[in-house]
C-alpha positions, 0 to 999 in steps of 0.5 A: 567601815567594816568588811562586807560579811560575805560567807558564800564558799562556793565561789573562790573569787568572792572574798569570805569574811573571817574573824581573827581569833588570836595573834601570836608575835613570832618576831619583831615584824612577823605574826601568826594570825589564827582565823575562824568563820564569822558564822556556822558556815565554816571555812574551806579545807586546805592542803599543805602548800596552798595559799589564800588571798588575804584582804585588809579593808581599804588597803589591799589584798596579798597572797599568804601561804596557810601555815596551820595544821591541815588536821584542824578544821574551821581554822585557817592560820597565816604567818605574815611578815610585814614587808609592805602596806597590806602585810603591815596592816594585817600584822597589826590586826587584833583579835576580834577584827575581821578581814577577808579571804579568798581561796585557798589556791594553788598546788600542794606539797606531795605529802601523799606521794611521799608516804613510805619514803624519807622526807627532807625539808629545807627552809629559809626565813619565812619559808618555814611557814609554808612547810609547817603544814607538812610537818604537822601532817607527817608528825600526825601520821609518823608511821607512814613515812621514813626518816624525817629531816628538817633543815632551817636557817634564818638571818639571826636568832631573833628572826627564827620562827616557831622556836618552841615548835622546833624543839618539840619537833626535834623530839619526835621519833626518827626526826632530825631538826637542825637550825642555823643563823647567818649571824649569831651574836655573843649569846647564841650557842647554836649553829652559824652559817648557811643552811646548806652546810647541814648536808654534811651532817645528813645521811640521805638515802637518795632513792628513798628521799622526797625533798621539799624546799622554800625560801629565798630563790638563791638559797633554793638554788644552792639547795638544788646543787647539794641535792644534785651532789647527793644524787636525788632525782629532779622529779623527787625535789619540790620547791615553792615559788611565790614571786610576784603573785597578785591575782591567784588565778593567772589573770594578771600575768605578774607571776609568769615564769617561762610557760607557768603562772606561779599562782595558778600552776604552782606555787609548788613545782617539781624542780624538773619543771623549774630547772630551766627557769631558775638557771639550772643547778650548775650555773651557780 
């Protein structure tokens, strides 16, 4: 049985059929799916940081951040790690298969507000995927931003995402890319350790810096502590909170954190909004 081929983009609550154009294996459990419209109706535009609800017929629906280039129309790209039944089904899809999509939903990264300023991105593991659209956007409009720094950590070399792109990004003008792993192994020649160790190598201009981070919550809490030490204001720090999102519209209540529904009010928040609900920088 195939997915119903609904193609009306006017109602974000109705799933839209999309075709998988290509599948790229990133790691042993993570794939990037490029989706395209099933007809000439096109696909909705998205802003960096937003997510879609992806539906695998007969299995279920799951929220996945858009990881593609916002400057490329009629393609929505998703980097998915297999951690459950739905994500596992999506990772095992093939080119030509049809799935359904709702959205995109949620608040974006502040790429427009950051124009003219330095930008620092800190990502852990699969958290690089929601930040990749920011990287595409800034590199396309490189002259509109100041210093650009990307700090990225993963558990092992085999779990690093977008390895070819990491090398290409590091060659961009006035752009610094630093990558580390928790455990390197005998053949690894790069950095080993937590991603926050890179703060000793980065010369931030605190008043000029907009920081964006996505990854495990414990990693983000340590990033907050480092940014505090660097005197970056809470209002200039943004983080993506994607815990327990289920419905995308704040109806089911699974993702409530304090007064916020992460799917509806986020997933991107200023740290000034999240500080109380994450325990605060100084409670680590």
